[in-house]
Structures are given as C-alpha cells and as structure tokens.
N, C-alpha and C positions, 0 to 999 in steps of 0.2 A: 262508265264499266264498260269495261273489255269485252268486246265480243269476239270470237276465233270461229273460221269458217270449219266446216267437218274437214274439208280436204287440210286444213292447219293441224286441227286435231287429230286427225289420222297419222300424219307424218312425223308428227310430235310424237304419238302413242309407240309407234316402229320405233323410232329411234330411241327413247328412254329404255321401251322394252329390250331391245341389244345392249342397253348399259347395264340393265339388271341380270341379264345371262351372261355378260360375262363378270360381271362382281360374285353373282353363284355361281359359275363355272370354277373360277381361280377358285373358289373354298374345296371343291371337290377332287379337281383336274390333279391340284397338287399331289396329295398324301399319296396318291398311287405310284408315281415314279420318287418318292420318297428315297426307298430302298437302292432303287439305281445310283441315286444323286450320291446319295451316304458313303456307297463304296468307290463312285469315281471320286469324290472328293476327301474322303479319308474322314469323314466327321459325323460318327456314331455320336461321342460324346457330346456334339453339338446340334445333331437333328431335332432337338422340340426348340430351340430356339428360330428356326425357320418358320413355324408357324407362332412361336410365341411373339415373335416381332412386327409381324402382320397384324395380330391378334392386338399388342400394345396400342399400336399408332392408330390404327380402324376405328376401335374404339372411342378412345381419346378423343379424337378429331370428330366425332359425330354429332355432336352438340354444338363445336364451333362452327361444322359445316353449314348446320341447320340454321345458325345467328347470321352467318354473312349471307345466306340465301334471303331470309328475311330482310337485310339489310341492302344489298346490292342486287337482289334481282338471281332467279334460278340459273339463268344460262350463262352467268357468267361464271358461278359457281360449276354449275354442270361440267363446264368447258375445260376448267382448272383443276376439277379432281378426275377428269378422263386422263388431263395430261401429264397428273404426277404416276397415275396407275400406268400408262403407256410408259413412259420412261423405265418407273419401276420394274415391268415387265421386260424391258430389253434388256437393261440393265443384268435383270436377272438372269435372263438368257446363255448372258455372257459370262458370267461368275467364274473365273478361273481358267479362263481361255489364255488369259496370257499371263500366268504365274501371280506369282505374290505380287500385291501392290502397296507405296508406301504407304503408312497409317492405318489402312484397312488390312493388308494382310492376304493369308491364302483365301482357297478358293470359297469353301465352308461361309468362314466370314466376311467376305464380299458377296455371298447370297445372302444371309442376314442381315447385313445393311441395306441392300438394294430389296428385301421383301419388305424391310420396316417404310422404304420410302413408297413401294407399290400400295401399303396400310393407308399411308397419308391420302391417297387418293381414292382407295377404295371405300374408306369411311366416307367419303363423301355420294357416292354411287346409290349409294342404295336410299340413304335419305334424299337425297334432292330427287332421286326418280320419285318416289312417294309424294312428294312436295309438289311436283309436277304435275302431274295426276291430279292433286287436290287441289290445284289451281284453274284448271283446264275442265273440270267435272264435279256437279254438286255428288252428294255425301251419298245419296241413295244409288245415283247410276255409277259410282265408285265403288259399290260393294262387290259389283260384279267386276269393273276390271282387276279389284284387288284379288277374287279367286283365280280371274287368268294370272295375274303375278304369282300367286301362287303354286300356278301351275307350270310357271314357268322355272319357279326354285324345284321344283320335285322333278323336270327333265332335265336339267343341269346336274341335279343330284344322282341322276340315273346316267346321264349318257357322261359324265367328266371322268368316271373313272374306268370307263369304255376306253374314251378316247387316250386320257393318259397312259394309261395300259399298252394300247395299237403305238403309239409314238415311241412309247419307253422302250420297249420291245423290238419294234423294226421301224422305227425313224430314222434312224443312225446312215447319213449321206456323206459321200464325199463332194465337196464344192470346191474347185480352185484348185485341188490337192490336200484340204483340210478337212478334216473329219470332223463335223458336226455329230455330238452326239442326240440321239432321242429324245433324251429325257429334257434337255433343251427346248425342245418345238413347244413342251405344255407351256411355256412363257412365251414364246414367240407367236403359238398361237392367237394368244389377247393381239396383236400386233395391226392383223386386216380389223378386228372388227371394231377395236380402239378408232382408228382411222375412220371406218366406214360412219359410227355413233359421232366422231368429230364433225364430219363431214354435211349429216344427215341436221345435226344441230345447230350446227354453224349459220347454214345458209338455209334448211328449211322450217327451223321451229321457227316461231313468231315470237318477237322481244315481251317479256311479261311485266308488267307494273308492280314492282315492288312497292307494298302499302306500310311497311315500318319505317320510323325516321328514329333516328340516333348515330351513335357512334359504335367504334368497337371497344366493346368491353376487354383491352389487355391485360390488366391485372387478373379480372376474371378466366381469361384463358388459360393464364400462365398457372393460378389454381386451381384449375379441373384436371391441368396435367402432372402439377403438385401432387392430388389427391390422387388420381385413378392408375397411374403408373406403377407408386409405388404398391396400389392392392393389389392389382395386376401381377404384380411380379411375385408379390406373398402368395397370393392364392397359388400361381404359377411353381411355385418353390418348396411351398406349402408340405410335408409328406413325402415328397419326391427326393429335390437333390438337397433339403434341408429338411430335419424335424421341425413340425410345428411350433417347440419350445426354442428352438433356437435362437441366437442373437439377432442372425440375419433377418428370419421371417418376423420376430416381434419387432424389430426396429425399424421396418417396412410397413406393419401393422400403425405402428406408431407415428409414424412417418405421412402415412395416407390420414391418420385422424387428424393429426396438427391441421393439415392441408385443406382436408375438411370446413375446421374449425374457424380456422381463416379465411375460406370460402363464403361459409355464411356468414360470418361478418363482414366481409368486405361486398359482399353482393347486396347487403341490406342498405348499403350506404350509395351502391352502382347509379348512374343516371338512367343507362341502358344494359342490363347484366345480361349473360348469356342464357342460362336459364333461369328464368325471375322465381324467386320465392314464392312469388303471389300465385302461381300455377298450381300450389300444390293446396291450396284452398279448395280449389276446384275438386267434386267427390270424382266425379266420372274420368278424369286426370289420375287422382291420386290412385284409386280403386281398379282400373285397367292398367294401369303402368305396374302396380302391385302383382295385379293376376298374370301379366305377362311375363313379370319376372318369374313368377313361380312354375308355370307353366314351361319356361326354358328350360330353369334347372332340371325340373322331372324328367322332361325330354331327353336332357344331357346324362341321366341317372342311367338312361338305357342303349341310345343311340352311341353317346361313347364309346362303350362294351362290347356291342354286340360283334364289331370283327374280333374282339379278343376271345370273345365265347365261342365263335365259328371255328378259329384256326390255332387257337389253344387247348381250346375244350373239346372240340368235335374233330381236330386234327384236316380242314381243310385248307388249301392255299389260298393266297389273299387275294387272286380274282378272280375266284370262288367265291370268298367273302363277300367281295364289291359287289359279285350280282345278285347274292342271297339278298340282299338289301333292296330289291326293285319292287317287290308285293308293298313293302313299306312307303316308296314313293309314288306307286301305283295307286296305294289308298288315300294319300295326301292328295294329289293332282286332282282326283275325281272330285274329293270331299270340299276340297278348295272352290273349286267352280262350281258344284251345285251349289253349294252355301251361300256364295257370292250371287246366284243367282234369285234364289228366294229370299234375301235380304235386300236385294232391289224389290223384288216383285212384293214384299211384305212391308218392307219398311222397319223391320224390328233385327236387333242383331244380337240381341240378350238368349233367346230361345237356342239360338246356333250356337252361344260360346259355352251356354252349358251342355249342351250335346256332345260339344268337342270337348269338354273336359273329364265328361261322363264316361265317353268311347274311351278315352285316353286312360282312365282310370282302369278300365275295363281289361286295354291292350295292353298295358303294362306288368297287371294279375297275370293275366294268362302270360307273358314271359317269364313272370318269377315263378312258374311250375314247370321250368323246364327242367333237362338233365343232359348227359353227356349222350345218351342215347337217343333225345330227340331228333327224330327225321329233318330232312329239310324243307319237303314239302310240308310238314306240321309245324316247324318254324315260320315259313313262307305265309299262313292263314293268322299266323299269329302277329306277325308284322306289319298284314295289310290290316288288321283291326286299329292296332297303334297308329298306321299313318291318315286312316280315318277320322281318327278324334284329333289326330293334329292337323287338319286340312284346315279347318274355321279360324283355328288360332293365327294363321301366317297373315291374315290383313285383319280382320275383327275387331281387336283392340286397338288398332291404331285408327282404325275409321272411327270407332267410337269419341277420340279423344279427339280429333282432327272434327268430328261434327258438333263437338259441344265447347269447341273453342274460340276466339274470335280468327279471322280470316287475316289478322295482321301477324300473328302467330304462329301461322301453320309448320313453316322450317323446322321453330321451336320447337312445336309439339310433335311431329313426326320425329324430329331425332332426336328427342325424350324418350319416344316409346321405342326407337331401335336400339338408344344407350341403353336401357332397365331391361333390357331383354340377352343384349352381350353382355352385361356384366351377371344375368342369371346363369347364361348357360357357361360362362366363365366361373362361378362359384359352385354351379353343381359337377363339372370335372373334379374340381380341387376336394371338395367336402365329400362326394361319392366315391372320388377316387382313392381318399384317405381311408376311407370306410372300408373299400375292397381290399386297400392295403393290409388293413388291420385283420381281417378275415381271411387273408390268404396267410401271412405270418402264423396266425394260429393251428392253420391245416398243416402247411407246408415247414414252418421253421425248424423241424428236426434235419428236413433233407434237401431243402433251398434257404440256410439262413441269409438274412437281411433282406430276402423277397420283396419285390413293390412291383408297381403301375410302369414304371421306367424299364426294369430289368426285363419285363414279361413284353413289352413294346417292342424291346430291344434285340429279343429273343423273336419276335415276327417278323421284325425288320431284316436281321439276317439269315432266315429262312427264307423271307421273301425276295431279298436279293439274288438266290441261289435258285429262284423259280419253283421252290416247296413249300411244307409246312410244318412247324416247328415237330419234333418228335417226343412225344412224351407217354410212359408208362399208363394204361389206364385208370392208376387209383389217383394218380396226379392233375389226370384229366378230368376224375370226380372232383376231386377237392377245388377244382379252378373254378368247373361249373358252380359249384354251392353255392361257391363265393361270390359269383358274378351275381346270380340268381338273387341271393339274398339281399346283393346290394340293388338289382331291381326291383325287391318288395319293398325298401325302405323307399324308394322314389315315390309308393302308395300315398305316404304322408304328405308328401310337398305338394301331389296333385289335389288332393284331397282340401289340404288348404287353400289351394287355386280355385276350388271349385265353391269355396264358402266366401272370397273375396269376389269373386264372377257375381254371387245374388245380390254383393252389396252394390254393384254397379247401377245407377241412377240410368235409368231410359229417357232419354231426349232423342224428340221426334226427330227423322231425318230428313235433312233440306232438300229440296228439288230444285233448287238455283245454284248456280257457281259461286263459289266462295268470293269471286274476285269482283263480282258486281253485288254483292251484300254485305253491308258492316255489322259487325254481332259486337255485343259489350257482356260480361256478367251479368246476371242479376245477384240479390243480395244472400243465395244459396248459394254461390260459385257456379251456378250452370249459365248457358250461353243463351241470348234471347233473339233471334232476328228480328227485325221490322216484319209485321203484317205475318206472323207465323205464329202459330198456338203452340203453348209449354204446359206441356203435364206434370 
C-alpha cells in the first residue's frame, strides 16, 4: 500500500492545481484575443479552426492519456502533457512572426497547427490531474477537493477574459527593436505557469505506483482518432460551413460510423483495450457518463450563445459581455465548493446531483424568458442561478464513477467522464447552433439572406476588433434575441432528460480509504465492492 505524507499530498495538490488552472485559463483567455489575432493575421475565414484544432486533438487524446496513466503512471504522463502544452503555447505565440513557413504556410495556418499541438497536451492536463487526486485521496475526501477544482475552473473562466483583454489591448511592447503584439502574451503567459508546474511535479511529486498491467492498444488508439475526428468535424461543419445533408458532412458521419463499428469489433479481441467495453456493464459508469453528457449539452445551449445575445441582441461590446458572465461563474464557484464539502460530510452525492440539474433547469428557463429590453442586472441574477445549478456537476459525476470502479482503472474511467462531457459540449453547440440558425433564417431571411451563426459571430468579431459593438436596428435585435431565447428553451428538454438519467444512478457508499491501498472488483451487478466495506 502506498502511503504519502501530508506534505507530499499538499505539494502535489498545489502542482496539480496549477496544471488545472493552466488548462482552464487557456479555454477562456484565447477567445478574448481572437478579434485582434484575426485582424493582424488576416484570418477571419479560418478563425473557427483556431478553436476547432484544439478541440479535436484535446478530445481524442483524453482516453489515450487516461489509459497511458494507468499503464505507466500519472507522473510521466502529466509531464509529457505539460511538455506538449508548453511547446504548443510557445509556438502559438510566435505564429506569423517570421512570415510564411514551408509546408505550413501563413500566420493563421501556423496558429491552427500549433493550437492542435497544444491540444494534444491539453487533453492530458484535466484528466491526469483528476486521476492524481483520485490516487491520493479517498472518494469521500475527494468530493471536497472536487469542489475546489470546480471553483478554480470558475476563477479561470472569470479572470481569463479580463487577462486576455488587458494584454491584447495594453501588452504590446518593443524588445530589442522588435515589436511583440499584445495578443501574443495570451500564449506566452502559459510558459511561466507551465515551467513552475513542471518543476513542482518533476522534483516534488512522489512517484505513484501504477496498478494496471498491459500494453498499449495501438489499434484502439488509431480507431478512436478515426472515429471521433470525423464526428467532431461533421458537428463543426454541419449547419455552418456546409449543410447537414451535404456530401462532406454525410461522408464524415459515415466515416465516424465505420470507425466506431471497427473500434467495437477490435476492442472485443484486444487484450488491453483503451476503453474496455465491459465498463458499460457498470450502471454507475453508464448512467453518470450519460448524465454528464446531457448536462454538458444543455449547458452549451446557453453559455455558447449568451455572448451573441448580449453583443448582437443588446448592443454591448465584447468586453462588457465578458464581464457580464461573472455572476454565472460566481454562482458556479460557490455551489461547487459548498456541495463538495456537503458530499464529504454526508457521504452521499446523488441528492446534490439532483439539486444541480433542478436548479440548472430553473436557470435555463429564466434565461429563456428574456428579451432585448432585459437589463444587465436582470440578466446577472438569472445567470447566477444557472451557475449555482452547474456547480455540482463540475466534479460529482466523475466522483461517482471513480468511487464505483476498480482502482486500477482510475485513469480510464476518469478520462471517459471528461471525454463524454466534451463530446456532449460539442454536440450541444452543433445541434443548438443549427436550431438557432433555422430560427434566424425564418425571421431574418428576407433582410439578411443566408444568415447563420458563423456570420453573426463574424459580425461580432469585426466589431470587437474595432472596439465597439455591432450596429443593429431595434427590430433586428428583437428577432435575434427571440431566436436565441427560443434556443435556450429547447435546452430545457435536454436538462429534463439529464434529470431522469440522474434518478437512475445507483448509490454506492463512498470509500474512506485511498484507492491506491485497496483493490476493488466489480460484483455481478456491475458495481464495485471494496473488501471490508458495506454495499447497498
């Protein structure tokens, strides 16, 4: 049994928190700088790919990093993830500095390639950080830490746009006669944090014995990439750059379906699969992942389009719209911390999951009742309610899965939770974006033919690059806000489905011992029994 001193746990926790902050910040800080990046690199036509490239690589790498952590230990996997992230951040910062490059091309294409490299590392940061905490702390104590991680995510989402906006607007400096544009510091800021986390993990983090035995499933890894890259591309293109029924989108979906069939067949005969199909026989694993998938989808039905509501529907600039999300993140931070502590105290997670989805339902309904005349204070308290509902889901679904599965599969099950939630987020943006586009076309088709989310986002980006807000006639604002709030309302059906799934999650008593010291095995019902513990 591995034992860690209090100091080793604290130092490791601090290093992992820095890693988590690093990954969470990157998801929010870059968006603020995009208008300036587009203006300088002349990349409006490619701007979506800066996000898509990171999303693709970070998502498909999640289950692969998780399996590698189980096989070879968390420490080397986390160090490798930070290394990829560090290299991608530095290269993203210098994109376009030296003109066109052979093969890669111009500055915007360079940025897309380096963001993809950064995403390879980013996919391992979240999942390995949570797996390390699962190795060090028993589930009951882990609930409190999970709430803390949710608060860190909320903090990153709060300060990210502010930091990104400040450096973009005021960070331009001249070094040795060379002008460094302010937006480049958005990527360079990752470097000192990455180096600090590298030092702490390399020299201070204890080596954790990995409990799984096996070899890398190269065929499974290739088939995961072959399945989910086309799927994510189809969801990204569908209804935006290509119609859903276009040969390109249908071909991508067909390729994803073929990849999935081949993956299922291959993994049935693999000696050590990346994502064992037997895991889906566990009711907690299946229902908690499905609930997390649906909550993430419903979450994106609102959060993805709130900036459009404020910028295009209410006429505020990008900076103000970024600051307006502070109540949402504040509610998320508070509820995440409080629910984490209550789960640690009571040993029960399901009541707080139900509380979260119920309040999320209320928050989305409140947002769906807004219009163009809604004041910012009125919008703020509605977003705060939504944030309170989202807080418990930041960690409790992963916690329930970790608690119900064998310790030697912690990396796989932790990464699967993040993986399904990221897929849910992507599908939420795609499907609700298509619904919003259809609503806009029915209302604006005569005066703005062919309007879609991409065009509206482009209008917002162009206005933001000039420091202002898009100019819209009042009746156009009414049509846009009506379409967006209708989209919010449709999200209620998804969160209602999530609530039904949460009701099906079995309760497994939370362990009071670190999983590295107790072996577990699934019982005949697919739930995990720890020797010496009661099972309800």
